[in-house]
KEGU-471788 format. One line per field, with one value per residue: residue in one letter; x, y, z of N, C-alpha, C in turn; residue number from 1. Coordinates in steps of 0.02 Angstrom, whole numbers, plus 50000, padded with zeros to 5 digits. Layout:
residues N
resn A:...
nX X:...
nY Y:...
nZ Z:...
caX X:...
caY Y:...
caZ Z:...
cX X:...
cY Y:...
cZ Z:...
resi NUM:...
END
This chain:
residues 326
resn M:L:R:R:A:L:N:L:P:R:R:P:L:L:V:T:S:L:T:A:A:F:L:P:V:G:G:H:V:F:Q:G:V:A:G:K:P:T:A:A:Y:Q:Q:A:V:A:K:H:P:A:V:Y:E:D:F:I:A:W:G:Q:Y:L:P:A:I:G:G:D:A:V:A:A:R:A:R:L:M:I:H:I:T:T:A:Y:G:S:R:E:A:I:T:P:G:G:I:A:S:G:Q:G:D:S:W:L:V:G:L:N:R:R:L:Y:D:S:G:L:V:T:Y:V:R:L:M:G:E:M:D:A:Y:W:N:P:Y:G:A:F:N:S:S:G:S:H:R:D:S:A:H:S:T:A:A:F:R:R:A:W:K:R:V:T:L:I:M:R:G:G:S:L:A:G:I:D:A:Q:L:A:R:L:G:M:P:P:L:R:A:S:G:D:L:P:Q:P:K:V:A:M:V:W:C:P:Q:V:A:G:A:P:D:V:R:G:N:Q:P:R:D:Y:W:P:G:G:R:W:V:D:W:V:A:T:D:F:Y:A:N:A:P:N:F:A:G:L:D:S:F:Y:G:A:F:G:G:K:P:F:A:F:G:E:Y:A:L:W:G:S:D:D:P:A:W:V:D:R:L:F:S:W:V:G:S:H:R:R:T:Q:M:L:I:Y:N:Q:G:I:R:A:G:G:P:F:R:L:S:H:Y:P:R:A:A:A:E:L:R:R:K:L:A:S:S:R:F:P:A:Y:A:P:E:W:G:P
nX 50042:50022:50012:50069:50197:50245:50249:50140:49994:49861:49702:49532:49424:49289:49202:49071:48972:48911:48896:48956:49040:49104:49068:49072:48983:48830:48812:48940:49095:49233:49397:49561:49734:49853:50017:50173:50257:50124:50116:50143:50027:49937:49985:49962:49822:49772:49713:49697:49721:49590:49598:49727:49812:49900:50012:50036:50135:50111:50157:50231:50323:50243:50235:50261:50151:50026:50086:50115:49989:49946:50043:50003:49882:49761:49631:49660:49691:49727:49804:49819:49933:49978:50101:50275:50399:50477:50420:50285:50205:50106:49969:49796:49727:49811:49793:49657:49667:49728:49864:49916:49878:49949:50015:49903:49827:49917:49910:49777:49786:49878:49809:49704:49773:49822:49712:49659:49534:49516:49519:49513:49580:49579:49681:49664:49601:49584:49539:49633:49767:49897:49913:49963:49868:49761:49647:49673:49785:49872:49846:49722:49708:49673:49738:49809:49717:49737:49734:49609:49446:49357:49442:49491:49374:49350:49468:49451:49342:49396:49499:49420:49345:49450:49501:49390:49376:49338:49263:49361:49298:49180:49228:49291:49180:49111:49206:49207:49078:49097:49180:49316:49476:49503:49547:49716:49759:49781:49686:49544:49507:49543:49432:49457:49434:49381:49345:49294:49351:49304:49376:49378:49431:49324:49300:49364:49539:49626:49479:49376:49261:49220:49315:49267:49208:49099:49131:49222:49157:49123:49006:48877:48878:49009:49073:49104:49121:49102:49213:49316:49455:49514:49573:49641:49692:49614:49467:49336:49187:49062:49076:49100:48977:48896:48956:48939:48799:48778:48815:48735:48675:48783:48905:49006:49169:49318:49457:49579:49619:49677:49767:49843:49961:49915:49877:49730:49601:49466:49435:49444:49337:49230:49237:49210:49084:49019:49034:48955:48828:48806:48760:48794:48929:49061:49192:49354:49515:49661:49791:49950:50064:50222:50343:50434:50443:50347:50215:50089:50095:50035:50104:50143:50033:49971:49853:49748:49768:49735:49599:49557:49586:49490:49373:49386:49382:49255:49144:49090:49187:49273:49416:49468:49440:49314:49376:49500:49494:49545
nY 49940:50113:50210:50145:50124:50253:50283:50344:50383:50265:50294:50264:50246:50353:50371:50294:50195:50309:50367:50303:50399:50462:50585:50752:50797:50873:50990:51036:51083:51008:51069:51085:51047:51039:50984:51003:51102:51061:51150:51277:51313:51306:51405:51517:51522:51501:51381:51209:51082:50979:50883:50808:50821:50719:50705:50577:50466:50348:50186:50222:50204:50102:50084:50212:50291:50385:50413:50551:50606:50543:50593:50725:50716:50700:50669:50579:50629:50569:50612:50532:50514:50460:50490:50469:50546:50609:50523:50424:50311:50216:50186:50243:50142:50034:50021:49982:49858:49782:49794:49869:49809:49747:49850:49926:49835:49821:49953:49959:49870:49938:50056:50001:49941:50056:50113:50237:50355:50385:50489:50460:50538:50515:50528:50670:50822:50769:50810:50893:50940:50937:50832:50661:50562:50616:50635:50714:50814:50973:51042:51004:50886:50708:50591:50423:50264:50205:50311:50363:50438:50337:50233:50292:50296:50159:50124:50198:50132:50005:50034:50085:49972:49895:49978:49987:49856:49686:49524:49417:49343:49414:49539:49500:49456:49574:49644:49562:49585:49714:49700:49682:49606:49477:49512:49530:49450:49356:49326:49373:49548:49670:49792:49949:50112:50206:50337:50383:50514:50613:50724:50835:50977:51121:51148:51085:51077:51068:51167:51085:50990:50832:50832:50868:50881:50788:50689:50609:50553:50421:50366:50368:50267:50239:50344:50441:50571:50726:50841:50987:51090:51252:51410:51571:51645:51616:51644:51570:51580:51568:51453:51365:51366:51305:51179:51127:51117:51023:50899:50844:50775:50719:50738:50887:50949:51048:50997:51057:51222:51390:51544:51643:51733:51866:51968:51943:51971:51988:51886:51774:51804:51798:51665:51594:51641:51583:51447:51448:51465:51355:51214:51080:51078:51016:51001:51074:51100:51180:51213:51225:51193:51111:51174:51285:51420:51431:51479:51474:51489:51550:51648:51741:51819:51918:51995:51924:51803:51841:51864:51735:51672:51733:51682:51543:51537:51514:51401:51313:51255:51129:51095:50970:50804:50688:50572:50615:50708:50844
nZ 50000:49962:50063:50173:50123:50117:50247:50308:50405:50405:50334:50347:50207:50190:50091:50009:49899:49836:49707:49552:49507:49611:49681:49751:49901:49963:49886:49864:49782:49717:49730:49663:49619:49487:49463:49546:49674:49786:49888:49837:49768:49876:49961:49881:49865:49989:50029:50056:49932:49876:49780:49690:49539:49427:49292:49185:49086:48955:48997:49106:49259:49370:49516:49567:49547:49618:49739:49763:49781:49897:49986:49982:50043:49971:49849:49697:49531:49372:49224:49073:48946:48781:48738:48760:48819:48678:48590:48522:48621:48603:48493:48477:48406:48432:48570:48572:48512:48607:48632:48734:48852:48959:49033:49069:49146:49252:49299:49341:49451:49530:49564:49635:49743:49804:49864:49840:49792:49624:49486:49319:49193:49040:48900:48872:48792:48664:48542:48487:48385:48432:48516:48519:48505:48440:48299:48189:48090:48107:47990:47954:47891:47889:48007:48011:48009:48133:48216:48209:48247:48274:48315:48430:48510:48528:48595:48713:48772:48796:48887:48992:49031:49084:49186:49272:49310:49364:49330:49227:49127:49111:49067:48947:48876:48854:48778:48665:48615:48576:48470:48491:48532:48661:48833:48880:49002:49154:49246:49349:49374:49501:49577:49576:49654:49544:49425:49265:49164:49038:48928:48817:48714:48698:48567:48412:48370:48233:48195:48122:48021:48085:48183:48308:48480:48494:48402:48465:48569:48676:48722:48846:48947:48964:49021:49164:49211:49126:49054:49027:48970:49017:48987:49029:48924:48816:48824:48795:48823:48763:48685:48789:48856:48756:48745:48875:48878:48780:48827:48935:49092:49156:49287:49290:49252:49267:49197:49184:49226:49211:49242:49113:49040:49072:49213:49273:49358:49329:49241:49324:49411:49321:49278:49397:49425:49319:49354:49469:49416:49340:49384:49377:49380:49469:49502:49493:49430:49459:49348:49381:49317:49278:49290:49393:49359:49262:49143:49205:49339:49493:49558:49465:49448:49545:49577:49517:49583:49713:49695:49661:49781:49863:49806:49826:49961:50004:50086:50001:49926:49973:50076:50090:50030:50088:50145:50181:50280:50389
caX 50000:50061:50015:50118:50263:50266:50249:50086:49941:49805:49638:49479:49384:49221:49161:49043:48950:48863:48889:49019:49080:49137:49051:49067:48915:48805:48821:49010:49134:49303:49449:49625:49791:49898:50086:50204:50234:50057:50123:50141:49956:49906:50006:49932:49749:49754:49669:49725:49686:49555:49617:49793:49816:49966:50016:50077:50146:50098:50214:50266:50336:50180:50236:50266:50088:49984:50123:50110:49922:49946:50082:49964:49819:49711:49612:49705:49670:49783:49797:49860:49949:50014:50169:50325:50452:50465:50392:50218:50215:50054:49915:49729:49713:49849:49758:49596:49684:49755:49936:49935:49843:49992:50024:49838:49811:49959:49884:49717:49806:49912:49758:49668:49816:49830:49652:49640:49486:49556:49485:49557:49570:49613:49695:49628:49609:49593:49521:49685:49819:49962:49915:49976:49809:49709:49632:49687:49844:49857:49822:49654:49710:49664:49792:49793:49660:49753:49722:49543:49401:49329:49493:49492:49316:49362:49520:49422:49300:49439:49531:49369:49332:49507:49505:49335:49390:49285:49282:49392:49248:49134:49263:49300:49115:49096:49252:49184:49021:49123:49223:49387:49503:49499:49597:49778:49767:49778:49633:49499:49539:49512:49390:49478:49387:49398:49293:49322:49340:49310:49395:49400:49421:49254:49299:49423:49596:49589:49406:49351:49212:49249:49362:49231:49202:49052:49162:49263:49113:49117:48940:48867:48894:49082:49098:49076:49122:49119:49257:49355:49509:49493:49628:49624:49712:49564:49407:49280:49129:49006:49090:49092:48905:48871:48983:48905:48731:48776:48830:48700:48666:48845:48940:49051:49232:49373:49516:49632:49605:49735:49787:49894:49981:49901:49849:49661:49552:49399:49425:49430:49270:49182:49238:49176:49013:48994:49030:48898:48765:48803:48762:48826:49002:49075:49264:49397:49584:49707:49853:50006:50119:50276:50403:50425:50433:50304:50168:50027:50106:49996:50149:50146:49969:49951:49784:49705:49775:49695:49528:49547:49586:49425:49322:49395:49370:49188:49138:49068:49246:49306:49489:49485:49390:49293:49421:49563:49479:49601
caY 50000:50174:50244:50110:50134:50321:50290:50389:50348:50239:50325:50227:50284:50366:50372:50230:50194:50363:50356:50280:50457:50487:50656:50787:50796:50934:51048:51057:51078:50993:51110:51052:51075:50996:51008:51011:51077:51083:51205:51340:51327:51316:51471:51569:51526:51490:51323:51144:51053:50916:50837:50820:50791:50699:50691:50517:50444:50277:50144:50250:50158:50100:50094:50283:50326:50394:50434:50623:50620:50521:50641:50787:50701:50722:50622:50578:50628:50556:50622:50483:50528:50406:50513:50451:50590:50634:50471:50398:50245:50171:50221:50221:50077:49984:50010:49945:49789:49748:49799:49901:49778:49731:49910:49945:49789:49842:50015:49939:49841:49990:50100:49962:49934:50121:50132:50306:50374:50410:50512:50443:50585:50478:50559:50734:50865:50723:50844:50942:50911:50931:50769:50607:50519:50650:50607:50762:50856:51045:51065:50980:50820:50651:50544:50356:50231:50191:50373:50389:50447:50271:50198:50324:50274:50089:50124:50223:50080:49952:50059:50091:49905:49873:50019:49970:49790:49636:49457:49413:49318:49469:49589:49472:49454:49642:49658:49525:49622:49776:49682:49687:49542:49469:49545:49493:49446:49287:49315:49429:49611:49704:49849:50009:50169:50249:50369:50401:50585:50627:50795:50868:51049:51134:51147:51052:51113:51119:51169:51059:50936:50767:50841:50902:50837:50734:50635:50568:50533:50348:50346:50385:50214:50234:50408:50460:50644:50765:50895:51022:51132:51321:51454:51642:51675:51598:51639:51554:51563:51546:51383:51328:51357:51256:51113:51106:51098:50966:50836:50845:50712:50698:50792:50925:50969:51079:50956:51107:51292:51429:51609:51635:51791:51930:51966:51958:51951:51986:51819:51730:51819:51773:51592:51568:51656:51530:51387:51455:51462:51291:51175:51014:51086:50990:50995:51116:51087:51231:51185:51270:51171:51073:51216:51335:51486:51423:51534:51468:51496:51605:51701:51792:51854:51931:52019:51867:51754:51865:51852:51663:51658:51754:51636:51477:51542:51490:51332:51271:51223:51099:51089:50899:50754:50662:50523:50646:50765:50863
caZ 50000:49958:50128:50215:50095:50132:50320:50325:50440:50365:50348:50313:50160:50211:50031:49990:49830:49823:49635:49523:49491:49672:49681:49816:49928:49994:49844:49862:49720:49732:49700:49669:49583:49449:49465:49612:49738:49804:49935:49801:49759:49941:49985:49839:49872:50060:50036:50039:49874:49889:49727:49659:49472:49404:49221:49177:49017:48943:49014:49164:49315:49406:49589:49586:49535:49677:49799:49776:49807:49967:50023:49985:50076:49922:49798:49640:49461:49327:49152:49038:48877:48746:48724:48810:48795:48611:48546:48537:48649:48577:48458:48498:48376:48469:48634:48559:48493:48664:48638:48797:48908:49016:49074:49096:49200:49307:49327:49379:49515:49570:49592:49686:49802:49837:49901:49824:49741:49568:49426:49263:49137:48988:48835:48870:48733:48608:48479:48475:48342:48466:48553:48471:48498:48401:48233:48136:48091:48112:47925:47943:47859:47934:48020:47987:48041:48202:48252:48191:48304:48290:48354:48496:48549:48548:48646:48775:48802:48822:48948:49044:49056:49125:49246:49318:49335:49367:49309:49161:49081:49097:49026:48880:48842:48831:48724:48606:48588:48546:48413:48511:48557:48733:48875:48891:49074:49176:49294:49362:49394:49557:49559:49613:49659:49487:49385:49200:49150:48966:48932:48755:48709:48679:48493:48388:48343:48196:48203:48059:48026:48104:48239:48362:48538:48483:48363:48511:48624:48676:48747:48917:48995:48970:49047:49229:49213:49067:49075:48976:48995:49006:49004:49026:48860:48765:48865:48750:48865:48721:48670:48851:48865:48708:48763:48936:48862:48733:48861:48999:49127:49188:49323:49246:49285:49230:49207:49192:49214:49234:49214:49061:49000:49103:49281:49252:49408:49300:49213:49381:49434:49271:49279:49457:49415:49274:49395:49514:49379:49304:49446:49369:49390:49535:49514:49451:49447:49434:49321:49392:49275:49310:49297:49444:49329:49204:49130:49241:49411:49520:49581:49412:49441:49615:49583:49501:49637:49769:49679:49667:49852:49889:49782:49856:50033:50017:50110:49945:49898:50031:50075:50090:50017:50154:50174:50201:50323:50435
cX 50044:50067:50067:50188:50290:50264:50198:50032:49886:49741:49584:49442:49313:49174:49136:49021:48897:48846:48956:49066:49118:49130:49062:48994:48895:48814:48891:49039:49206:49348:49516:49677:49826:49968:50110:50244:50163:50060:50120:50069:49923:49924:49971:49858:49725:49704:49706:49687:49653:49574:49685:49795:49888:49962:50062:50079:50134:50162:50253:50270:50277:50185:50239:50199:50046:50020:50115:50041:49917:49984:50044:49898:49760:49689:49658:49666:49733:49763:49845:49870:49985:50083:50215:50389:50433:50434:50321:50225:50166:50001:49848:49709:49750:49818:49697:49610:49716:49830:49960:49906:49887:50000:49958:49816:49853:49934:49820:49736:49839:49860:49717:49709:49823:49771:49626:49579:49525:49512:49533:49539:49611:49619:49654:49647:49622:49576:49572:49744:49884:49967:49921:49916:49752:49703:49653:49754:49824:49829:49750:49651:49702:49730:49768:49738:49674:49742:49653:49501:49369:49378:49497:49434:49324:49414:49492:49382:49343:49473:49481:49353:49388:49510:49450:49343:49329:49310:49311:49341:49200:49165:49271:49235:49097:49143:49230:49124:49042:49169:49297:49411:49499:49558:49658:49794:49755:49722:49590:49538:49505:49473:49409:49424:49404:49336:49327:49301:49356:49319:49422:49405:49349:49246:49365:49478:49635:49514:49373:49300:49248:49297:49330:49222:49156:49082:49202:49221:49102:49048:48936:48887:48969:49113:49064:49072:49135:49160:49285:49410:49494:49547:49610:49644:49663:49497:49343:49219:49069:49015:49081:49018:48877:48893:48947:48835:48726:48786:48801:48697:48727:48872:48993:49111:49274:49436:49579:49600:49664:49736:49841:49904:49968:49868:49777:49611:49481:49384:49408:49358:49218:49179:49200:49102:48981:48986:48968:48831:48756:48814:48787:48901:49019:49150:49301:49468:49628:49772:49909:50068:50174:50339:50388:50411:50386:50249:50104:50034:50071:50040:50157:50086:49941:49878:49735:49708:49734:49621:49512:49544:49518:49370:49326:49385:49300:49189:49113:49126:49287:49380:49511:49425:49374:49343:49487:49552:49534:49589
cY 50063:50209:50212:50123:50204:50335:50343:50351:50325:50275:50285:50272:50292:50367:50302:50234:50246:50365:50332:50338:50485:50563:50686:50786:50865:50996:51074:51049:51064:51042:51075:51083:51020:51026:51018:51076:51102:51142:51273:51361:51345:51385:51526:51578:51515:51434:51260:51114:50986:50862:50857:50784:50779:50683:50632:50496:50369:50236:50168:50198:50159:50111:50167:50319:50327:50419:50508:50641:50599:50571:50707:50778:50724:50663:50630:50586:50614:50573:50575:50504:50468:50428:50489:50488:50616:50583:50453:50326:50194:50213:50202:50153:50021:49969:49966:49872:49750:49754:49830:49869:49767:49792:49930:49900:49805:49906:50002:49914:49893:50036:50064:49957:50000:50138:50201:50308:50409:50428:50503:50488:50559:50519:50623:50776:50822:50755:50899:50909:50900:50868:50710:50563:50553:50622:50651:50796:50930:51073:51047:50913:50765:50616:50474:50324:50214:50252:50402:50400:50380:50230:50227:50298:50201:50085:50147:50168:50023:49974:50063:50023:49881:49913:50001:49900:49744:49569:49458:49390:49374:49522:49563:49470:49523:49662:49624:49561:49685:49763:49689:49620:49538:49502:49500:49494:49374:49273:49376:49490:49640:49765:49909:50063:50219:50278:50394:50472:50597:50702:50821:50943:51061:51138:51118:51100:51063:51111:51150:51004:50870:50771:50882:50854:50777:50675:50587:50541:50457:50322:50353:50331:50207:50295:50422:50535:50671:50825:50931:51061:51204:51368:51527:51675:51660:51589:51629:51532:51541:51472:51339:51315:51303:51186:51086:51081:51036:50899:50837:50776:50685:50755:50822:50947:51010:51038:50998:51175:51331:51499:51598:51702:51858:51920:51990:51934:51948:51918:51769:51741:51790:51697:51565:51587:51603:51465:51390:51448:51398:51236:51104:51018:51067:50978:51043:51112:51142:51199:51235:51250:51138:51115:51272:51404:51484:51475:51530:51481:51559:51661:51756:51839:51871:51954:51962:51814:51775:51854:51777:51642:51677:51705:51569:51478:51517:51418:51286:51231:51192:51092:51016:50859:50719:50614:50552:50706:50780:50836
cZ 50000:50025:50173:50190:50112:50207:50342:50361:50393:50385:50313:50265:50187:50152:50018:49918:49817:49749:49612:49508:49550:49676:49750:49838:49952:49953:49840:49792:49741:49695:49710:49624:49544:49451:49536:49613:49754:49852:49900:49788:49825:49970:49947:49853:49943:50068:50016:49980:49893:49838:49700:49592:49452:49330:49211:49104:49013:48956:49074:49220:49363:49481:49611:49582:49598:49739:49815:49804:49880:50010:50032:50022:50033:49879:49738:49575:49420:49256:49117:48966:48846:48724:48779:48788:48726:48564:48568:48559:48619:48543:48488:48469:48412:48537:48624:48543:48550:48674:48703:48859:48969:49062:49106:49154:49262:49340:49367:49448:49560:49603:49646:49750:49840:49881:49885:49779:49685:49509:49367:49204:49078:48924:48826:48810:48671:48541:48462:48438:48378:48509:48504:48459:48461:48331:48175:48147:48093:48046:47912:47909:47911:47946:47999:48029:48114:48247:48237:48254:48324:48332:48424:48539:48572:48603:48714:48810:48831:48887:49006:49074:49103:49190:49296:49346:49335:49342:49239:49110:49062:49053:48954:48841:48815:48774:48659:48574:48553:48486:48428:48538:48633:48769:48884:48966:49095:49225:49303:49386:49456:49533:49601:49613:49604:49455:49321:49181:49076:48957:48865:48765:48686:48603:48470:48367:48299:48203:48138:48072:48040:48162:48295:48421:48526:48445:48406:48569:48623:48696:48822:48965:49008:49001:49114:49238:49143:49090:49014:49010:48975:49032:48990:48960:48804:48800:48822:48791:48824:48702:48731:48866:48820:48726:48825:48921:48819:48767:48931:49030:49161:49231:49279:49286:49238:49246:49215:49184:49241:49205:49162:49026:49032:49170:49276:49304:49381:49269:49269:49405:49386:49272:49339:49457:49370:49313:49440:49480:49339:49356:49438:49378:49461:49548:49467:49477:49416:49410:49331:49352:49315:49321:49347:49415:49269:49200:49171:49316:49438:49546:49529:49413:49510:49623:49569:49556:49699:49757:49684:49740:49883:49868:49818:49931:50052:50040:50056:49915:49955:50021:50071:50065:50083:50186:50198:50248:50373:50505
resi 1:2:3:4:5:6:7:8:9:10:11:12:13:14:15:16:17:18:19:20:21:22:23:24:25:26:27:28:29:30:31:32:33:34:35:36:37:38:39:40:41:42:43:44:45:46:47:48:49:50:51:52:53:54:55:56:57:58:59:60:61:62:63:64:65:66:67:68:69:70:71:72:73:74:75:76:77:78:79:80:81:82:83:84:85:86:87:88:89:90:91:92:93:94:95:96:97:98:99:100:101:102:103:104:105:106:107:108:109:110:111:112:113:114:115:116:117:118:119:120:121:122:123:124:125:126:127:128:129:130:131:132:133:134:135:136:137:138:139:140:141:142:143:144:145:146:147:148:149:150:151:152:153:154:155:156:157:158:159:160:161:162:163:164:165:166:167:168:169:170:171:172:173:174:175:176:177:178:179:180:181:182:183:184:185:186:187:188:189:190:191:192:193:194:195:196:197:198:199:200:201:202:203:204:205:206:207:208:209:210:211:212:213:214:215:216:217:218:219:220:221:222:223:224:225:226:227:228:229:230:231:232:233:234:235:236:237:238:239:240:241:242:243:244:245:246:247:248:249:250:251:252:253:254:255:256:257:258:259:260:261:262:263:264:265:266:267:268:269:270:271:272:273:274:275:276:277:278:279:280:281:282:283:284:285:286:287:288:289:290:291:292:293:294:295:296:297:298:299:300:301:302:303:304:305:306:307:308:309:310:311:312:313:314:315:316:317:318:319:320:321:322:323:324:325:326
END
């Protein structure tokens, strides 16, 4: 167990099967941070993060995953990319055909062993050309069939089946119905506390037919949260409204949000007003980036940081998930 390995006290999970999405309760909205150190975020906003997001690469060393969330006493969100350094580790088509099963089965077991509630933000911003798993190049041309939107949807379903776990026979039966080969595993999979987070941009990049969020939608039974990323340098609130309305019936999250380029407290105020008026919004993760001097660090934006601190002071944004209460 990660808690034991880090010599941290064991805490029993208070979250039960409220929903498969592991929602906040009582009208709360989880707030959190992506990027270390969490102390930088906590100092800027005067609030402990309830969720810690980690960016992991396909094939990453499994025992390390989750340790930072445990150290931060926070729920875990993982963003999984198929990039590994400068190369593409696996294609969506390869995932759908089972080429990545070994690592995924290991991840399933790692998350189960950790005991952490984990939000799996799989291949986020899939409708953006800069991600290797997207279906389009920046010119608007299609990539090959292994990178098609159909391949992405199949890959999403296979990963979801593995992450949720269950009997090998049951998983294989579902894969067969979906036209995919059986799971490359030797036995049943444990069932970790995971929720699948589907997180496109609100419009494709490039913004062409066939590269819109709907083209990557795997279907409601395969998604626990709908999310998007939102940055101050591109405040597309009209697109955000349309996207939110198009995928109703699911809790909504900002997988990443951040200041970018200017100290803009008005943007913070507008974003939180939007959150307040769109009641399915139940989580938002500030992306401070991995570099201390990076463009999203709140230290660059003292007025906006002060506004964010005022917004997050509300009891609506708890400092801890229930299982990590102070």
